[in-house]
C-alpha positions as CSV (number, residue, x, y, z in Angstrom):
1,M,0.0,0.0,0.0
2,S,1.4,3.4,-1.0
3,T,2.2,6.2,1.5
4,I,-0.6,8.3,-0.1
5,M,-3.2,5.5,0.3
6,I,-2.1,5.0,3.9
7,R,-2.5,8.7,4.6
8,Q,-5.9,8.8,3.0
9,L,-7.0,5.7,5.0
10,V,-5.9,7.4,8.3
11,R,-7.7,10.6,7.3
12,E,-10.9,8.7,6.7
13,M,-10.6,6.9,10.1
14,L,-10.2,10.2,11.8
15,L,-13.0,12.0,9.9
16,A,-15.3,9.1,10.8
17,E,-15.2,10.4,14.4
18,I,-15.8,14.1,13.5
19,V,-19.1,15.6,14.8
20,E,-17.9,19.2,14.7
21,L,-15.4,21.0,12.4
22,S,-13.0,23.8,13.3
23,P,-10.8,26.3,11.4
24,R,-8.0,23.7,11.7
25,T,-9.9,21.1,9.7
26,D,-8.6,20.7,6.2
27,L,-11.4,21.0,3.6
28,Y,-11.4,20.8,-0.2
29,H,-13.0,23.3,-2.6
30,R,-13.2,23.2,-6.4
31,T,-13.5,26.2,-8.6
32,T,-12.4,27.4,-12.1
33,A,-11.1,30.6,-10.5
34,N,-7.3,31.1,-10.1
35,L,-6.9,31.4,-6.3
36,Q,-3.9,32.1,-4.1
37,P,-3.2,31.1,-0.4
38,G,-4.9,33.6,1.8
39,D,-7.7,34.4,-0.6
40,V,-11.3,34.2,0.7
41,V,-13.8,32.3,-1.3
42,E,-17.3,33.7,-0.8
43,G,-20.7,32.2,-1.5
44,K,-22.6,33.6,-4.5
45,R,-25.7,35.4,-3.6
46,S,-27.2,34.9,-7.1
47,S,-27.3,31.4,-8.6
48,K,-29.6,31.0,-11.6
49,S,-30.0,27.2,-11.1
50,R,-30.9,27.6,-7.4
51,E,-33.1,30.6,-8.0
52,K,-35.1,28.6,-10.6
53,S,-35.2,25.3,-8.6
54,Q,-38.3,24.7,-6.4
55,A,-36.3,22.1,-4.5
56,E,-33.8,24.8,-3.5
57,R,-36.7,27.1,-2.7
58,A,-38.2,24.4,-0.5
59,L,-34.9,23.9,1.3
60,E,-34.6,27.7,1.9
61,N,-38.2,28.0,3.2
62,A,-37.5,25.2,5.7
63,R,-34.3,26.8,6.8
64,I,-36.0,30.2,7.5
65,E,-38.8,28.5,9.3
66,R,-37.1,25.8,11.3
67,F,-33.3,26.0,10.9
68,S,-32.5,29.7,11.0
69,D,-29.1,29.0,12.6
70,K,-27.9,27.2,9.5
71,P,-26.2,29.0,6.6
72,S,-28.4,29.6,3.5
73,R,-27.5,27.4,0.5
74,I,-28.2,30.5,-1.7
75,G,-25.4,32.5,0.0
76,S,-23.0,29.6,0.7
77,T,-19.9,28.2,-0.9
78,F,-19.2,24.5,-0.7
79,A,-16.3,22.2,0.2
80,S,-15.7,18.5,0.8
81,L,-14.0,16.5,3.6
82,V,-11.8,14.6,1.2
83,P,-10.1,15.6,-2.0
84,R,-11.5,12.8,-4.1
85,S,-15.2,13.4,-3.6
86,R,-18.2,13.0,-5.9
87,F,-17.5,16.6,-7.0
88,A,-14.2,15.7,-8.7
89,G,-14.2,17.4,-12.1
90,F,-15.8,20.7,-11.0
91,G,-12.6,22.7,-11.3
92,Q,-9.2,23.1,-9.8
93,L,-8.8,21.6,-6.3
94,Y,-7.9,23.8,-3.3
95,K,-7.3,23.0,0.3
96,V,-9.4,25.5,2.3
97,A,-10.5,26.2,5.9
98,L,-13.5,27.6,7.8
99,I,-13.2,31.1,9.0
100,P,-13.6,31.4,12.8
101,G,-17.1,32.4,13.8
102,D,-18.8,31.6,10.5
103,P,-21.8,29.2,10.6
104,Y,-21.5,26.0,8.6
105,L,-23.3,22.8,7.9
106,V,-22.0,19.3,7.2
107,A,-24.7,17.8,5.0
108,D,-25.4,14.8,2.8
109,S,-25.4,16.0,-0.8
110,M,-27.3,12.9,-1.9
111,L,-30.3,14.2,-0.1
112,V,-30.3,17.3,-2.4
113,D,-30.2,14.8,-5.4
114,K,-33.3,13.1,-3.9
115,L,-35.1,16.4,-3.6
116,W,-34.2,17.3,-7.2
117,D,-35.6,13.9,-8.3
118,I,-38.8,14.8,-6.4
119,E,-39.0,18.1,-8.1
120,S,-38.6,16.5,-11.5
121,K,-41.6,14.3,-10.9
122,A,-43.5,17.2,-9.5
123,V,-42.8,19.3,-12.7
124,D,-44.2,16.5,-14.8
125,N,-47.3,16.2,-12.6
126,A,-47.8,20.0,-12.6
127,Y,-47.7,20.3,-16.4
128,S,-50.0,17.3,-16.8
129,I,-52.8,18.9,-14.7
130,G,-52.2,22.5,-15.6
131,R,-51.1,22.9,-19.1
132,N,-52.7,26.3,-19.5
133,H,-51.4,27.7,-16.2
134,D,-48.8,30.5,-16.1
135,V,-45.3,29.9,-15.0
136,N,-45.8,31.2,-11.5
137,T,-48.8,28.9,-10.9
138,I,-46.8,26.0,-12.2
139,N,-43.9,26.8,-9.9
140,N,-46.2,27.1,-6.9
141,L,-47.7,23.7,-7.7
142,V,-44.3,22.2,-8.0
143,L,-43.2,23.8,-4.7
144,Y,-46.2,22.4,-2.9
145,D,-45.5,18.9,-4.1
146,V,-41.8,19.1,-3.3
147,E,-42.5,20.4,0.3
148,R,-45.1,17.7,0.8
149,A,-43.3,14.7,-0.7
150,G,-39.8,15.8,0.4
151,K,-40.5,16.9,4.0
152,S,-38.5,14.2,5.6
153,V,-35.6,14.7,3.1
154,I,-35.6,18.4,3.8
155,N,-35.5,17.9,7.5
156,D,-32.7,15.3,7.3
157,F,-30.6,17.6,5.2
158,W,-30.8,20.6,7.6
159,K,-30.1,18.3,10.7
160,G,-26.8,17.6,9.2
161,V,-24.9,14.3,9.0
162,T,-21.9,12.7,10.8
163,A,-19.0,11.7,8.6
164,T,-18.4,8.0,8.1
165,K,-16.2,6.0,5.8
166,E,-19.2,5.1,3.7
167,N,-20.5,8.7,3.1
168,L,-17.3,10.7,3.0
169,A,-17.3,11.2,-0.8
170,D,-21.0,12.5,-0.7
171,I,-20.6,15.0,2.1
172,E,-20.7,18.8,1.4
173,V,-19.7,21.4,3.9
174,M,-21.6,24.7,3.5
175,A,-20.4,28.0,4.8
176,P,-20.6,31.7,3.8
177,R,-16.9,31.6,2.9
178,F,-13.6,29.7,3.1
179,R,-10.0,30.8,3.4
180,V,-7.7,29.3,0.8
181,L,-4.7,27.4,2.2
182,E,-3.1,26.0,-0.9
183,K,-3.6,24.7,-4.4
184,V,-3.7,20.9,-4.7
185,E,-2.0,19.4,-7.7
186,E,-3.9,16.3,-8.8
187,G,-1.7,15.2,-11.8
188,Q,-2.9,13.4,-14.9
189,A,-5.5,11.2,-13.2
190,V,-8.2,13.8,-12.9
191,V,-9.7,15.8,-15.8
192,R,-12.0,18.8,-15.4
193,S,-14.1,21.1,-17.5
194,G,-11.8,23.3,-19.6
195,D,-9.0,20.7,-19.8
196,T,-7.5,19.8,-23.2
197,I,-6.6,16.2,-23.8
198,K,-4.9,14.1,-26.5
199,L,-6.6,10.8,-27.0
200,G,-4.5,7.7,-26.5
201,V,-7.5,5.4,-27.4
202,E,-10.2,5.4,-30.0
203,I,-13.6,6.5,-28.7
204,W,-17.1,6.8,-30.2
205,V,-18.9,10.1,-29.9
206,T,-22.2,11.6,-31.0
207,T,-23.1,15.2,-31.7
208,G,-25.7,17.2,-30.0
209,G,-27.7,17.4,-33.2
210,A,-27.8,16.0,-36.7
211,P,-24.6,17.2,-38.4
212,G,-24.9,18.9,-41.7
213,S,-23.0,18.0,-44.9
214,L,-20.2,20.5,-44.2
215,L,-19.6,19.2,-40.7
216,L,-19.6,15.6,-42.0
217,S,-17.1,16.5,-44.6
218,K,-14.8,18.0,-42.1
219,M,-15.1,15.0,-39.8
220,K,-14.3,12.6,-42.7
221,D,-11.3,14.7,-43.8
222,S,-9.8,14.4,-40.3
223,G,-9.7,10.6,-40.5
224,M,-12.8,10.1,-38.4
225,E,-14.8,6.9,-39.0
226,I,-18.5,7.4,-39.4
227,S,-21.0,4.7,-38.4
228,P,-23.3,3.3,-41.1
229,Y,-26.2,4.9,-39.2
230,G,-24.6,8.4,-39.4
231,G,-25.1,9.3,-35.8
232,S,-21.9,8.1,-34.3
233,F,-18.2,9.0,-35.1
234,K,-15.0,7.2,-34.0
235,L,-12.3,9.6,-33.1
236,P,-8.8,8.3,-33.9
237,I,-5.8,8.1,-31.5
238,G,-4.1,11.5,-31.3
239,T,-7.3,13.6,-31.6
240,V,-7.1,16.7,-29.4
241,L,-10.2,17.7,-27.6
242,K,-11.3,20.3,-25.1
243,I,-13.6,19.1,-22.3
244,R,-16.7,21.2,-22.2
245,S,-18.3,19.5,-19.2
246,A,-17.2,16.6,-16.9
247,T,-20.0,15.9,-14.5
248,P,-19.0,13.5,-11.8
249,G,-21.1,10.4,-11.2
250,K,-22.8,9.8,-7.9
251,R,-20.4,7.0,-7.3
252,D,-16.9,6.9,-8.9
253,T,-16.3,3.2,-9.4
254,G,-13.1,3.9,-11.3
255,K,-14.7,2.5,-14.4
256,K,-17.0,5.4,-15.2
257,P,-16.3,8.4,-13.0
258,W,-18.6,10.7,-14.9
259,S,-22.4,10.7,-15.2
260,Q,-21.7,12.8,-18.3
261,I,-18.7,14.1,-20.2
262,S,-18.7,16.2,-23.3
263,F,-16.3,18.0,-25.6
264,D,-16.3,21.0,-27.8
265,N,-16.6,19.9,-31.4
266,P,-13.4,21.0,-33.1
267,W,-15.0,20.5,-36.5
268,Q,-17.9,22.9,-35.8
269,D,-18.6,25.1,-38.8
270,G,-19.8,28.0,-36.7
271,E,-23.4,27.9,-37.9
272,Q,-24.9,24.6,-36.6
273,T,-24.7,25.4,-32.9
274,Y,-26.7,22.3,-32.0
275,S,-23.8,20.2,-33.3
276,S,-21.1,22.0,-31.3
277,I,-20.9,19.4,-28.6
278,L,-19.6,15.8,-28.7
279,Y,-21.0,13.2,-26.3
280,L,-19.5,9.8,-25.3
281,S,-21.2,6.4,-25.2
282,N,-21.1,4.6,-21.9
283,E,-18.5,2.1,-23.2
284,S,-16.3,4.9,-24.6
285,S,-16.6,6.8,-21.3
286,K,-15.2,3.8,-19.4
287,R,-12.4,3.3,-22.0
288,L,-11.4,7.0,-21.8
289,S,-11.4,7.0,-18.0
290,K,-9.1,4.0,-17.9
291,S,-6.7,5.6,-20.5
292,I,-6.6,8.8,-18.5
293,R,-5.8,7.0,-15.2
294,S,-3.0,5.1,-16.9
295,V,-1.8,8.3,-18.7
296,V,-2.3,6.8,-22.1
297,T,-4.6,9.8,-22.8
298,K,-2.7,12.9,-21.7
299,K,-3.7,16.3,-20.5
300,L,-2.1,19.1,-22.6
């Protein structure tokens, strides 16, 4: 067992006993911003996804009514207890710390996922019974369903969670701000949105829309193999791609760390915007992950 693995195991054993955090507890924050030691990362007061989400609205309503001592998700920034969490891929990794006196919450992020699933079903239900309603009415119907069906999930979230070996990767620490301690270099094994890679394996991709004749011509000229059905394309070894989005999966098994990964389409003709993204099949995603971990596919 390597020294790094031993350190990680010891850290997990120690964190399993944590009930309360302190400014001396090392936390891990991801961002696309370029930060320096001593910088303060503050929560964003305006988040479009949270403002539009009725699940987040339900969480905030419950906080105001029953958990007012907890920090608002809308005004918080987030960190993990371990560097390799379910949020791997969401930017550069930094070691951070709580600022003395700031409120915080150690919560199970999987509960937020459950609440978003409840919202998704509530949206379908609201539109099925109120097709002619305005947006505000639809949102209120969704909110009502989320608060009713997700009441226990909401309460469990705000009560917080104790860290264990089983849930470490899923835990999020919310606070109004964190102080940056240092940048963490992760090496070749982790790729993030914005990274550029050079393929060491062949992978099959699909475009976000039906490619036009000009785009198809560009792809063929680059040596790409096109499936007989016209919807999939095999990228040859050596292809350089920029990662548009790398959304981590709920569980990183090592075989498929992303729930979704996509790339900018380098053959985009500038007019067909719906074909500007390349998506991977599940099998290609696993193959690409393995090649990145073994450094056969390299980050540039």
